[in-house]
N, C-alpha and C positions, 0 to 999 in steps of 0.2 A: 087363597081367599083374597078379597078385595083389599084388605089391609096390607097384605104382603106385596101385592102388585103395586099398590100406591107407594109403598116404601121404595120399591125399585125405581119408579118413575121420578121420585124425588132426587135421584142421582143422575138423571138423564142429561142435564144441562151443565156443561162446563166442569164436571167433576174430575179433578186430578189430584194425586198425592205425590209430592216431590217430582212434579213434571212428568209423571208416568200416566199413561192412559188407564182408565178404569178397566179392571179385569172383568170383561163382560160375562164370561161363563160363570165365574164365581158369584157375581152379583145377581145373576139370573137364577142359578140353581139353589144356592145356599138358603135364601129365605123361604123357598118353596119345597125344599126336599121332603119334608114330612107333612105337606099340606094336601097332596094329591092322592086319591084312591089308587090311581094307576100311575106309578112313577116310572116312566121310561127315560128319565133324565140321566141316571147313573150309567157309567161306562165300566163299572167293576164287575168281575165275575163273582158269583155267589160267595160271600165271605164265610169263613170258617170260624168256629169258636176254638179256644185253646184245646179243649178236649177233642174236638173233631180233628184238629191239626195233628195231635199226638196219635190218634187212631189211624188216620190216613197214612202217616209216615212210619207207623210201627214203632214209635218211640216209647220206651219204658217210662210210664208216668211218674213212678216213684223216683226214678233216677233223675228225671227232668226237674221235679220240684226240689229234690235235694240239691241239685246244682244251683238252682235259683236261691235257695235258702242260704247257701254259703257265699253268694256273690257279694262283693263290696259295693256299696252305693256311692263310692267315689267316682271320679270321672272314668269313662270307658276308654276304649282304644282310639287314639287320635287319627289313625288312618282307617280304622275299622277292625273288628275282631278278626284275627287271622283265619279262623275257621270259616267265617263269612266271606272274606276276600277270596279264599280258595274256592268256595262254592260259586261265587259270582264269576270267577274266571272260567269255571266249568260250563258256563252257559254259552261259551264261544269256542272257536277253534283253538288249536295249540298256539296260534299267534298271540294269544292273550295270556298273561301270567298274573299272579296275585299282586305283584308290585305295580302293575298298571291300573289297579283298582283303588278308588277312593270312596269310602262310604260317607254318605251325607244324609241330611234330613229330607227324605222324600224326593220324588221326581221333580217337584217344583224347586226344591233346594238345589238339586243338580243343575237344572236349566238356568236358574238365577246365577249360580256361581260361575258357570261356564261363560255366560254372556258378559258378566262383570269382568272376568279375567281377560277376555279377548277384545271387547269392543271399546273403541275410543273415537273421538272426532277425527275425520279424515279418512276413516275406513268406510266401506260399504258392506252390507250383508244382503245376500240373496236368499229369499225365503219362498218356499213352495207352499201355496195356499190351496184349499183351506187347511189350517193347521192350528196348533195350540198357541195362544196369544203371547206367551212369554217369549217366543222365538222372534217376534217382530217388535213388540212394544218395549221390551227391555233394551234392545240395541238402539231403538229410536230415542229412548230417554237418555241413553248414554252418549248421544250425539252422532251416531252412525247414520249414514244414508241407508235406508231400507228399500231394496228393490224387490218388488212382488211379482212372482209368476202365479197367476190364478188359474187353477185347473178347472174351475167350475164357473167360468165367466160366460154364462148364457149359451153354452154349447155342450156337447157330449163330453163327459169327464175324461180328460186325458192329461198326461204329463209330457209336454213337448220339450224334450231335452235340448233340442236346437235353440229354442227360445230361451231356455234357462242359460245355456252356454253364452248366448249373446249378452246376457246381463253381467257375466263374470269378467272382471278385468284385474289388473295388477294391484288395485286398491281393495279388492274383495278379501275381507278377513275370514268370512265363513259362509258356507251354504247350509241353510237350515231346513230340515224336513222332519216329519214324523213318519215312522215306518214300523209296523203298519200305521196308516194314516189316522189321525184324530182330526176330523170326525168320520172320515169315509171308510176306513179299514183298508184302503188301497195299499198293496204291498209291492215294493220295488223288486224286480227280478235281480238276480246276480248280475246279468248283463247291464241293466240300467244303473246299478250301483257302480259297476266298473266304469261306465261312461261318465258318471258324475265324478268318480275318482280321477279320471283322466283330466277333466276340465279344471278340477280343484288343484291337482298337482302342477299343472301348467301355470296356474296363477299363484301358487304357493299358499293356497287357502286351506283352511280347515273345513271339514264337513261335520256338522253337529246333527246327529240323528237321535231323536227321541224315540226309543224303542220299547216303550212301556207296554205295548200290546203284543210284542213279539213272542212267538212260541206256540201258537194254536194251529199251525199247519201240521199235516202229517209228515211233511218233509222238513229237513233242516232249513231254517230261514237265515240266510246270510246276513251278518251284521256288518256295518261299515267298519268296525274295528277289526274284523277278519281280513278286510281287503285293502285298507288304506292306512299308511303309517301316521297320517295326520287326521284320521277319523276319531271323533269323540262321541261316545255313546252316553246318553242319560237314560236312566230307567229306575224302577222301584218294584217293590212287592205288591203295589196297590191293586193292580188290575188282574193280570193273568194268574197271580199267586194268591188272590183272595184274602189279602191281609193289609188293607189300606191303613188300618189303625196302628200298625207297627211304626209307620212313618220312616221306614228304612229305604233309602235310595242309594244310587251309586253313579259315579262317573268312571268311565273306562277310556283310556287312551294309551296308545303305544308311544306317543310323543312325550317322553318323560321330561323334556325341557320346560314344559308348562306346569309341571307338578307343584313346584314351589308356589306359583301364583294361585293355583287351585287350593292348595293347603292354606295359604294366607287368607283367602276369602272364606274358606270353610271355617277358619278360626274366628273371623268376624261374624259369620253366619250362625254357627251352633257349637263350635269348639270340638264336640264329639257327639256320638249317638249313645243312646241308652243300651247298656250291655244285655239287659233282659230282652229288649226288642231285637237286638242283633242276634242273640241266640235263637230266638224263634225264627227269624229270617233265614239263618244258616240251616236249621233243620228242614225248613220248607224247600230251600233251593237245592239241598243235597238230594231231595226226592222230587226234583223238578218234573220228571216224567209222569209222576202220579197226578200232579196238579195240571199239567198239560192235557193229559187224557181226560181227567174229570171235567175240566172246563171246556175242552174241545167239544165234548158230547153235548154239554149244555148249550153252547152258542150255535152249534151246527143244527140242532133240533129247532131252536127258536128261529134261526135265520131261514130255514126252510119254510116254517110257518109264515114268516113275513113275506117271503118271495111268492108263496101261493096266494096270500091275501092281496098283494100288490097287483096280481093279474086281474082282479076285479075293480081296480082303482085307476080309471083312465086319466085322471088329473095329476097323477103322481109319477115321478121318474126316479129310479134308483141311480145314484151317481155312478156307482161301480160295484163290482163284487167285493165283499169285505172279508178280510181275514182276522178281524177283531171282534169284540163284543158289541159293536155298534154298526149301524148303517146310516147313510146320509141320503136324504130324499128331497128332491125339488118338486114344487107344485106349480100349476099354471093359473091359479086364482090370482086376481089382481088385489092382493092383500099383503101388506108388509109383514115380514117374518115375525116381528115381536107381537104385532096385533093378532096374527094367526094363532100363535102359541098362547097368548093371554086368553083369547076367546075359547080356545080348545079346553084350557084348564077351567075357566069359569063355567062353561056350558056342559062339559062332559067329564070333568074331574080327571083329565089325562094330562100329564106333564111330559113335555119333550124339550129338547134344547133348541131354542129358536136360532135361526141362521145368523142373526147379528152377532152371536157369540163367536162366530168364525169369519166375520167380515163378508158374509154371503146374504143375499136377499131371497125371499120366496123359497125357503127351504128349512129343514130341521134335521137334527140328529135324533135317532131313536136307539135306545139301549135295550139289550135283551139277554144280559148275562146273569140274571137273577135266579134262573133255574126253576121257574114255575110256569109250565106250559099253559094251564088253564087260565091263570091270571093274565098271561100275555094275550091269549085269544080273546078274553073278555075286554081287555083294554083296546085291542085292535078293533073290536066290534064297535066300541064307543067312538073311536077315531073315525071309523067308517060312517057312523051316524052323523058326525059333524061335517064330514065331507059331503054327504048327501044333502044336508041342509044348505050348504053353500051353493049347491047347484040350483036351488029353487029360486 
């Protein structure tokens, strides 16, 4: 509504907290999340209730609630519940063991801790965009030079690894990416990850891979921690595992030399996570294939609907094929991204993530992991009406 949009505009000029840039995605989505009839802003797969989670995983409900009843409400496990760390390690190849896992407060907590642990003035960070803002705004706030390779700079979407390599030098502390991409859903092949590993190893740099959307392929999706001894994975149960409300995230790295630094910052950040939440997360991750299959079906059906709809939209261009619950779309109308999204919401009651949330113009992210085909079709029809009106 107009009040929510005005509240966003009030932050547009010069808003910073502790010298860090305004978190564009959160300031865009959060005030509007419950305002749109058709909310295509979320990137989560359809959330489950506790009861649905227990049914899906075949967990005995009485035993589950008995375990919770007997839990102490003292501090939880400082590195994460052992059962949960074992389940997280099981998401990767045998190169990853539970001692390489640190449980933290959500994927945002994971990204924040890693950046704070590694970044300092005199370093540079190479970031592949479009991506999640934490990976470039936090390093910049910490005094790092941030070098951006933009895959969507007015051309067909591509990751030119030669151009990325040219940005890496002996002062590069880390190369940052989201895989699958946020917002695009682009998934790096094993060969591309190995090429990134080669350039990082030569420079002695870390690769930080936010893999919160990983797992929806029918084939195993290689993780950077499978392939690189200085690879660092951040992730959580929020997206593919349909349980953002647990706020359970993790950091995985085979480089145990930085574990104390990560633990120290985690102590400043949250000390530990809630044992009830970690128990729920452990149950879900132990049955990961059930959630992969459930949510793969949801996003594949919706993605096909989107692709068919796009065939009738000459002003829109899909950035790339997505392996996540979102796709990214560029348009050729001469309208700034935020204005486009504001008008779409005001006129058609459809919410998308405007391109400014990802440092892109004339574009938007559309989410479709909510599991309601008719709702999605109806919202796309409203979006089509808006596009038709722009042609007039």
